[in-house]
KOLKE-573297 format. One record per residue (C-alpha): x, y, z; residue in three letters. Coordinates in Angstrom, 2 decimals, m for minus. Layout:
<rs>
((X, Y, Z), 'Ala') ...
</rs>
This chain:
<rs>
((39.37, m57.53, m50.39), 'Met') ((38.31, m57.34, m46.76), 'Ala') ((40.88, m57.36, m44.00), 'Lys') ((40.98, m60.43, m41.86), 'Arg') ((39.91, m59.93, m38.25), 'Ala') ((42.35, m60.94, m35.53), 'Phe') ((40.95, m62.78, m32.56), 'Tyr') ((43.38, m63.56, m29.80), 'Ile') ((43.01, m64.89, m26.29), 'Tyr') ((42.57, m62.28, m23.56), 'Pro') ((45.90, m63.19, m21.95), 'Ala') ((47.66, m62.73, m25.29), 'Ser') ((45.91, m59.40, m25.83), 'Ala') ((47.14, m58.30, m22.41), 'Lys') ((50.71, m59.26, m23.34), 'Glu') ((50.44, m57.35, m26.64), 'Met') ((49.23, m54.23, m24.79), 'Lys') ((52.11, m54.58, m22.33), 'Ala') ((54.63, m54.90, m25.17), 'Leu') ((53.22, m51.81, m26.84), 'Gly') ((53.43, m49.87, m23.59), 'Gln') ((57.06, m50.97, m23.10), 'Arg') ((57.89, m49.72, m26.61), 'Leu') ((56.20, m46.40, m25.93), 'Lys') ((57.99, m46.04, m22.58), 'Asp') ((61.34, m46.81, m24.24), 'Ala') ((60.65, m44.20, m26.93), 'Arg') ((59.72, m41.57, m24.36), 'Leu') ((62.75, m42.33, m22.16), 'Arg') ((64.94, m41.69, m25.21), 'Arg') ((62.99, m38.48, m25.86), 'Arg') ((62.19, m39.61, m29.41), 'Phe') ((59.10, m38.14, m30.99), 'Ser') ((56.74, m40.38, m32.92), 'Met') ((57.87, m38.61, m36.10), 'Glu') ((61.52, m39.46, m35.40), 'Thr') ((60.82, m43.14, m34.82), 'Val') ((58.53, m43.30, m37.87), 'Cys') ((61.13, m41.70, m40.12), 'Ala') ((63.96, m43.94, m38.91), 'Arg') ((61.85, m47.12, m39.01), 'Ala') ((60.26, m46.13, m42.34), 'Asp') ((56.72, m46.63, m41.04), 'Ile') ((53.66, m44.39, m40.79), 'Ser') ((52.51, m42.68, m37.62), 'Arg') ((49.25, m44.71, m37.46), 'Pro') ((51.33, m47.91, m37.67), 'Thr') ((53.54, m46.82, m34.78), 'Leu') ((50.44, m45.82, m32.84), 'Asn') ((48.97, m49.31, m33.41), 'Lys') ((52.23, m50.96, m32.33), 'Ala') ((52.40, m48.88, m29.16), 'Glu') ((48.79, m49.73, m28.35), 'Ser') ((49.38, m53.48, m28.79), 'Gly') ((47.25, m53.99, m31.90), 'Asp') ((47.70, m57.66, m32.97), 'Pro') ((47.34, m56.77, m36.67), 'Ser') ((50.76, m55.06, m36.72), 'Val') ((53.34, m57.19, m38.54), 'Ala') ((56.20, m58.60, m36.52), 'Phe') ((58.67, m56.86, m38.83), 'Gly') ((57.35, m53.50, m37.67), 'Ile') ((58.20, m54.38, m34.08), 'Tyr') ((61.70, m55.40, m35.24), 'Val') ((62.20, m52.04, m36.99), 'Gln') ((60.98, m50.06, m33.98), 'Val') ((63.24, m52.07, m31.66), 'Leu') ((66.18, m51.38, m33.98), 'Arg') ((65.49, m47.63, m33.90), 'Val') ((65.29, m47.76, m30.10), 'Leu') ((68.56, m49.71, m29.88), 'Gly') ((66.82, m52.73, m28.39), 'Met') ((66.96, m55.24, m31.26), 'Val') ((69.16, m57.57, m29.15), 'Glu') ((66.10, m58.19, m26.97), 'Asp') ((64.66, m60.31, m29.78), 'Leu') ((67.10, m63.08, m28.88), 'Ser') ((65.21, m63.46, m25.58), 'Leu') ((61.95, m64.45, m27.28), 'Ile') ((61.31, m68.17, m26.75), 'Ala') ((64.90, m68.60, m25.56), 'Lys') ((64.17, m71.22, m22.95), 'Glu') ((61.84, m73.89, m24.29), 'Asp') ((61.37, m75.87, m21.08), 'Val') ((58.30, m77.79, m22.26), 'Leu') ((59.82, m78.58, m25.65), 'Gly') ((63.02, m79.88, m24.09), 'Arg') ((61.05, m82.04, m21.67), 'Arg') ((59.02, m83.51, m24.52), 'Leu') ((62.18, m84.10, m26.53), 'Gln') ((63.85, m85.85, m23.59), 'Asp') ((60.83, m88.10, m23.10), 'Glu') ((61.03, m89.30, m26.70), 'Ser') ((64.70, m90.29, m26.42), 'Leu') ((65.27, m94.06, m26.30), 'Pro') ((65.80, m95.37, m22.79), 'Gln') ((68.74, m97.69, m22.28), 'Arg') ((67.80, m100.96, m20.71), 'Lys') ((70.39, m102.84, m18.76), 'Arg') ((70.76, m106.54, m19.19), 'Ala') ((70.14, m108.56, m16.07), 'Leu') ((73.35, m109.47, m14.39), 'Arg') ((73.92, m113.14, m13.78), 'Lys') ((74.63, m114.05, m10.21), 'Lys') ((77.96, m115.62, m9.41), 'Thr') ((77.99, m118.97, m7.60), 'Pro') ((79.00, m117.19, m4.37), 'Thr') ((76.02, m114.81, m4.58), 'Glu') ((73.64, m117.73, m5.28), 'Glu') ((74.75, m119.56, m2.13), 'Ser') ((74.39, m116.42, 0.02), 'Asn') ((71.01, m115.41, m1.38), 'Gly') 
</rs>
């Protein structure tokens, strides 16, 4: 069975590369070798290499395991945290209250 090719937009590919670089930088700042991270995350060295290079074929769960090893798993709560467009669309679909026209009092009718 042939592997499915991943085609992503250039901007998304750039973001994936940046994420991989951030993971690599975090690993190096902690002075963890690739072997250490691989052993603790229970992944192979080629998989970690792909993740650190931003390969889109790497499963999301691998990123979660690497973040856990690096002590950064809390950062996952920041993904898609603020859904500005979604909230705007949701607000637009809410029913709008319409006010009934107010009847003028006899005093207002004589003044107007």
